[in-house]
N, C-alpha and C positions, 0 to 999 in steps of 0.2 A: 704661843703658836707652836704646834708640833710639826716636825718635818722629817720625813723618812724617804730614802731612795731605795726602794726594794729591799729594805732591811727591817722587816717587821719586828717590833719589840714585844709583841704578844700574838697569840694565835688569831687568824682572821675571824671576824664575827660572821654570823650567818648573814647571807645576802637577803635583800628584801624578798618577801614571799609574794611573788607576782604571777599573774597569768598574762601571756602575750597573745594578742589577736592581730595577726599580720594579714592585711588585705591581700586578696589574690592578685597576682601580677597580670595586667592586661597590656602587654607590650605594644601590640599593633595599634589598638584603640588609643592608648596613651600617646603614642608617637603622632597619630593623626590629629588628636586634639592639640598636642603641643605645636604642631606645624601650623594649625589654624589660628592659634593664639600668639605665636611667637615665644612661647614659654619652653623651658627645658622639658624633655620627655618625662623626667621624674616628677615634675609638677603636673604634667598631663595625667599621670597616674593619680595624683592627689585630687585633681578635679573629678575624675571618675569616682573616686571614693566618696566625694561629697554629693554624688548623684547628678553630676553635670556631664552629660554624654554627647551633646551636640555643640557645634560652633555657635549656634544661636543662643543656647543656654549659657555658654561660656561668656558670650558678649555681655549678657545681662549681669552675670556674676561679677565680671571684671569691671564693668562700667554701669553700675546700677542706675545712674542718672539717665541712661538711654532708654529705660523702660517707662512706658506710659502708665501712670498710676491712677486708679479711680479717685474721685474726690471724696474726702471723709464724709461729707454731707450725704453722699449716696450709700455709704457703708454703715454708719451708726444711726439706728432708727431715731434715737432721742437727741441727736446733736442739734437739729434745727430748733426744737423746743427749748433746749438748754440755752442756746444763743438768744432767743427771744426773752427768756426769763432774766438773763444777765443784762441785756440791753435795757430792759425796763427798770431793773433795780438800779443800774448806774444812772439812768436818766432821772429817776425819782430821788436819788441820794439815799437810797435804803442802806442800812447797815448790813454788810456781808461778812460772814466768818468762814474762813477756810479751816476745816478740821483735817489735820495731816496725821502723819505717823512718825515714829522715832527712828526708822531705819533710813539709809541713804536715799532710797527711792521716795519715801514719804517726805523727807526733808527737802530734797531737790524739787519735788512736785509742789510743795507748799511755797518755796521761794519763787518758783517759776510763775505761779498764779498770782502771788503777791506783787511781783514786778509788773506783770501784765495788767492786772486790774488797777494798780496805782497809776500806770501809764495811761489808762483810759479814764482816770479821774474818779474811780470808785472809792467809796467809804468802806475800806476793807481791813480786817484784822485776822488773826489766826489763833488756833488752839491745837495743842498737841498733847495727847494723854501721856501720863507718866508710865514708863516701862515697869517701874517697881510697884506703884500704887494702883494703877488702873489696868495695866495690860494693854493689849492691842486694840486700836480702833475707837471710833466715836462711842460715847456712853451717855447715859441719862444725866449724869452730873454736868457734862459739857453742854448738853442741850438746855438744861434748866438755867445754867449760868448765861447762856446766849439769850434766853428769853428775858431774864432779868435785865440784861443790858440793851434790850430793844432791838435785837438782831432780827432782820426779816428773812434773810436767806443764808442757809448753811450749804457749803460746797465741800463735800468730802473729797480727799485725794488719797489714793492707794489704800482705801479702806471703805467700809460701809455696806458692802454687798450682803453681809450676813448679820448686820446690826438691826434686827427687826424691832427690838424693844426700844432702842434709842431713836430710831426713825419714827416709830409709832408715837413716841412721846413728843417729838418735834411737830408732827402733824396735829396732834391734840392741842399743842400750844400755838398753833397757827403759823408756824415757821415753814417757809418753802424750802425743800431739800432737793439738791442735785447730787447724786452719787456718781463719783468717778473712781473706778476701781479696775483691777485686772485679775483679781483672784477668782478661783473656781466658784461657780454659781451654786447657791443652796437650792433645795427642792422648790421653795417658794421665795420670790423676790420681795424685798421690803416695799412699803407703799410710798415710795418717793415720787416727787413730781417729774423727775427725769433720771434715767440711769444710763451712764456711758460705761460700757465694759466690753472689751474685745471678745470675751467669751460668749457674748450675745450675737456676734456676727458670724458670717459663714466661715467654715474652716479654711476655705481656700483664699480668703481675703489677705492681702499683703499687710493689713493692719492687725492681724490676729495675734501676733506675738509681742505687741507693745507692752511695756511695763506701766506702772501707775504714772510715771513721769511722761510717758508717751501719750497717754490719754489726756493729761493736763496740757501737754504741748499742742495736741490737735485742737482742743477746746480753745486755748489762748490764741493760736494763730488764726483759726476760723473766725473767732470773735473780732480779732484785729482787722481782718479783711472786710468783715461786715461793717465795722465802724470806720473804715478808711484810715486806720491808725497803725499800719504795719511798719511804716518807715522807722528805722533805728531800733527796732524791737527784735526782729527775727533772730539775728545772730546771738544776742544775749540769751534768748530762750533756748536756742539750739545748743549752746554750751551747757546749760543746765540739764537739758534732755540727754546729752552725751554722758555727763557725769553720772546721772541717776540710772540710765539704762545699763551701762557697763557694771556699775557697782552693785546693781540688783541682780546680775547674772541673767538678764533677759537674753533670748536667742538673737544672735547677730545675723539675722537673715531678713529678707523681704524689705519692708519699709525701714526697719531699724538699721539695716546695713546701708541703705541709701543715705539716710540722715546722718548716721554716725561717721560715714566716710567724710562728709562735709564738716561735721562738728569737730572731729579730731584734728582737722587742719586749722580750725579757729583757736583751739585752746592754747597753743604755745604763745600766742600774742593776744591773750584774752582781753575782752573789753571790760570784764568784771573785776573790780578791785579785790574782792574776796578770793577769786580764783587765782589772780596774780600773786597774792600773798601766800596762798596755799602751795602754789608751784614753787615759790621761793623757799618756803619752809621745808618742803618735802624733797628737794634736791632733784626734781625733774628738769631736764635740760630745756632751756627756752630757745635753743638754737635749732632744734629739729623742725623740719617743714610740717610734720604732723605728729601728734601725740600717738602713742601706741596704747591699745587697750590695757596692757599690763602696767603702764604708767598710772592708770586710774585704778586698776584692780589691786595693785600692790603698794601704791604710794598715796594718791589722792583719796581714793575710796575709803581705805581703812581709817584715815584721819577724820573723815566725815562720820563714818559709822561708829567710831569709838565714842563720840559724843552721845549718840543715842543709846549706846550700850551702858555707859556708866556715868553720864553727866546730863546736862540740861540742853535739849535740842535747840533752845533759843539761841545758843552760841552759833550754831550752824546757820540758822535762819538769818541772823544779823550778818554773818560772814558773807552770805550769798545775796544779800539784798542791799548792803551798804554801798554808798558811793564815796565814803570817806576812807582814804588809804590808811590813815592812822588806826581807825577802828578795825579795818580789815586785817591789818598786821597783828593787832592785839588779839583778835579772835583766832587768827591762824596760829598764833603762838599757843593759845589755849588748846587748840586742836592737837598740836604737836605734843604738849605736855600730857594731855589726857590719853593720847594714843600710846605714849611710852608706858603710862600706868596700865593701860589695857594689855600691852604686850607682856608686861611683867606678870599680871594676873593670869593670862593665858598660859604662860610658861610654868608658873607655880602649880596651877590646877592640872595641867597636862602631866607634869611629873608625878604629882600625887595620884592621879588616875592610873598611870602606868604602873607605879609601885603597887597600888592596891590590886590591880588585875594580875600582875605577876605573882604576888604573894597568895592570891586566892586560888591559883592553879585552875582557872576556869576552863572548861572544855568547850571552846567556842565552836568546834566542829560539830559537837552534839547539840548545843543550844542554838547555834546559827544566828544568834543575835546577842548583842552586848547591852545589858541594862546595868547602869552604875549610878548609885545615889550616895552622896556624901554631904555632911553638914558644912556650912560656912563657905560654900562656893558662890561666886557672884553670878546671879541670874543672867546678867547682860553679856557674859562672855562664854558661857558653857556651850553655846552653839558652835563657836569657833573650835573649841576643844573637841567637840563631837566629830567635826570634820577631820581633825588631825588623827583621831582614834580610828576613824574609818580608813584613812590612808595607811595606818600602821597595821591594823588587824584584818581589814578586808571584809568586815561584817557590818550590818546595820547597827548603829549606836543610838541608844536612848539614854541620855545623861540628865540627872536631876539633882536638885538640892532642896533643902527644907525652906518653906515659906515663913515659918514662925518658930519662936523659941521652944515651943513644946513639941516640935517635930511631928505635928499632926497632919500637915499637908506638904505635898511635894509639887514643885513646878519644874519642868524640864524642856529640853530641846532634843530633836531627833534628826539624824542624817542617814541617808540610805546609800545603797549600791544599785547599779543599773537594773538588776533583776528583782528589786524589792520596792514596793510602793508604800512610802511612809504614811500617806493619808489613808490608804485602804487598811493598813495595819492598825492605825488608831481607831478607825471605824469598827474594826473587828473587836477591839477592846472597849468600845464606847460605854458599855454598862459599868465599867470600872472607873471611868474618867469623869472629871468635872467638866472643864472646858478643854477643847482641843481644836486644832486647825492645821492647815498646811497644804502641801501638794506632793507630787511623786517623790521628790528628792529630799524634802525637809519638812519639819513641822514642829509644833509646840503643844504642850499638854500640861494638865494638872490633875491631881487625884489625892484621895485620902491615903495617908501612909499605911493604913491597915490593908490596903489593896495592893501593896508593892509586890508581894510574892505571886499573887494571882495575875497581876499585870505582866510580870516576867514570864510566867508559864504560858499565858495567852499569846504573847508575842512569839514565843518559841514555837507554839503550835502553828501560828500563821506563817512563820519563817519556813517551817518544814513543808508547807504547801507550795512554796514558790522557789525555794533555794535548794540546790544540790550541793554536795560537798565541794565540787570543783568551782562553784561560784564564790567560795569564801576566800578569795585572794584578790587584792587590788588589780583591776583590769588596766592593761596598757594597750591601747589601740594604735597600731602602727600602719603607716601608709605605704612605705616602700623601703627596699634595701638600697643603701648608698655606699659608694666607695669614698674614702677621704679625698680622692682626686677630684670628686665632683663638688666638694664643699669649698666655696670661695665667695667673694663679695658679690659676684655676678648672680649666683644662685640666691643669695640672701636678698638682693635687691628685687629679684623676680618674685620671691615670696611676698614682698611688700605689696604686690598687686593683688594678693589673696586677702589682704587685710581689709577691714578689721576682723581679727580672729578671736574667738571666744566660744561661748555656749552656742551650739548649733552650727558653728563653723570653726572647728578647733584648729590650732596651729598645726602645720604638718609635722608629723613625727616619723623619723627615719630610723633604720637600724643598720648596724654594721657588725658582722660576725668576727670572732677570733681577733679581737683587738688586744694589743700588748700595753699594759700599764707601765710606763717608763718612770714616771715620778708621781708621787701622791703625798698630800699633806692636808692637815686640818686647818681651816682658816675661820676667823670670825666665831660666830656662835654655833659651832658644830657643823660647818659646811666642808665639803671636800673640794680641793683644787687638784686637778689631774693633768698630766701630760701623757698623751696616747699616741701610738703609732700602729699602722695597719701593715700587715705583711706585704712586701713588694711595693710599698708606697714610699716615696722619698721623704716626705715632710711630716713633721710631728704636728699635733693639734692639741690645743688646751681645752679643758672641759671643767665644768662646775657641777656639783651635785648638792643641791640645797638640803640641809638637815640630814645628811647621810654620815655624819661623823661617827656614829655608833658602828658603822660597817667597816671602819678603818682598821687594819689595812685591807684593801681589796686584793683578790687573787691576781696573779700576774697576767692571766689570759681570760678575757671575758667577752661575751656578746653585749652590746650596748644599744639602747634605744634613746633617742634624743631629739630635742628641738634645736634650732639654730638661734644664736643671739649675737649681737655686736657688743664688743667690749672696747671701750676707749680708755687708754692709760698713757699718761705723759704725751698726749697729743697724737698717739698712734691708735688707729682703729683696726681691729681684727675680728674675724668671725670665729666664734668658739661654740662648743657644744654645751647644751644644758641637759644633763642626763635625767631621764624620767624612768628608765628601766635598765636593769642589769641582771645578767645570769652567767653561770659558768659557760665557757666557750663550748659550743655544740660540736666542734670538730677541731682537731689540731692541724697545723699547716701540712699540706701535701707538697711533695716536690713539684717544682715548676720546670718542665722540660723546655729547653731553648735550642734553637738551631738557626743556621744561616743557609740560604739556598739561592739558586738562580732560576729565574723563570722568564721566558721571552726576552732574554738578554738583559734583564734587570736584577739587581741584588735585593734581597729581602731578609729581614730578621723575623723569626716567629717564636712564639712561646705558647705552651699549653698549661694553663692553671688547672690542675686536676681537682683542686678543692672547689673552684667555681665552675668547673666543666666548661671552660671558655678558651677558645683558640684566638690568638691575636697575631696578625700579620702586619708588619710595618715596612713601608718602602723607604728609599733613601731620603725622601723629602720629609719624613716624619708622619705621613698619613697612615692611619691604622684602620684595618678591617677587623672587627671583633664579632665572633660567632659563638653562640652557646650550642652545645651538643644537642642534636635533634631539632634545632630551630631552622626554619626556612628563611627567616629575616635576620640580617646582621646589621651592625652599625658601622658607618664609614665616616671618618673625619679626623681632624687633628686633635680635638678634645671630645671626650665622651658627651659632655653636655651640649655640644654644638653639632654632634654627628647626625647624619641623616640615615634613615633606614634603607637597606637595599635587599633585593631578592638574591640570595647567594646560590640559587639554582640556575641563574643565568650562566651561560657557558664560560665567560671570561673569569667570573668569580669562582665557579666550580673547579676550573682547571687550576687556578691559583691555590685554592684550598687543598686540592689533591696533591700538588707539589709540596706544600708545607707539611702535610700529613706524612708524606714519604720521607721528608727530611727529618722529621721528629722521630720516625719509627726506628732510625738507626742510632739515636742518641741514648747514651746511658744515663739513667736518672740517678 
């Protein structure tokens, strides 16, 4: 561990190359929304930034259970026929095969329907294609093996919507097929007996954003209700829905938000032996009232996903379906070991990629897209590395490795930036590609090695059509400016009401200008631990910056953008900052004028912060009136977060401000 206290042993490294997008301040509307909800004004601003403008919208957002939701049977056209097909198959004892996928969404979907159908007494098994041998989704080999085993019904989860050949083969062999999927629709749908996909329902439906596991959950719960076998099942399925939805980065809005809020409360005391074991292995606290999405996103989810990336998905299916605690612990230990191997692979490939990029002196401002192909990289983890390279370089990344020893074919993954659509980019290059698929933010592809340069050139042409040079920096979206005096456990607990946060409902991000770095050190695997102080604020605050070791030492004065997090150490819990953005301070401290004066036979202290353009007047009881120059509305209270808005043009406030201004006018700065 390296430790320095403002004594840099080497010149400061370049700071992260970022662009900051700060939401416009709406002081009055934010205060009104805060008053209606009981939240701090700064969180009123966050609600406005999320498109929540009225107390009624805020009520639904904060208490999603209060909203009346339409029945899934009224939303999904093929749900009723799917239920009838399954009821008949269960009643007849027909063999059913669930065809899943090897990512967290696909594996949790498979486990969810296995649990449900076994609960209903079905004769059910599953098949998941090999990432390395088969690639994504149901295929003709799986269909033909099902036919040989006498399977009557295939139920796809998280795949199948584009599998025309495999579904056509199933129909030809007399197998009934229900597709449950959430991926984008092809121009023509497969000839399945029933298709459940939220992309087939109205854009305004609260079910529109469910992941594959959400579709599986809707199907299982609806079937349970129809069969009268819902007792003792819902909470188990809801736990799996919660794991899969967050791990798949589905939007945490609408019905997802409603169900996740409930599911996250269940997970710390999970009914599932496998989830209990996974929590134990990953170090997630079992004492918390509700799990946080980041507990799944950074701890449970990666351990599940690692299996599908570099090992056998059967491990996860057994983990999530077993009732034997011994088996559960054994499978959770396998997840732990394989995830450590996945982390090592990612680190090695990332470092090799960075070294290659730096040595190649690529002009990413000119190319506007990064295409990198190297031998002997693991197909299962290059997507994670692509995401890290996007964070580092701020451009869309297409990363690949060779599929064969002769280097004739390349398979890869892509990750994008907000202004760049990965799927449209792949469509633009489709004449050069073999297989490809994906959505706006991510995708996968394969092509003949001879097409590599043409592929790179075509992507660059597409990138020039949608990206300007200013887009080629990682985007930091910021909700509001905050003082360190506002950051405390009360604000952190209020932020809890905004959870679950994630895709579609991001964690609040605040920024504070002109912060002084008092202490800084590198900890762990290249993380920064900082102690910070703000001008004219009494207390210091600690901060962590993940994977920023290369920027050590930071300059002494910086602007920072951050999320809030709780850190418990030796039984003490404190709120600290998780830095997501940093830049050189945009201004240096201006003198603060201070004065004492008397008004209406009462003594007051006042100060004028010229940097913030704010006048503060404090009475003998400690109550403060804060007014920014040119504003009609001020804040009055003992603490800023609890202050109420007042109209300072009212005579008694106006005269008080006039007296303070006169007192400050004679003070030497």
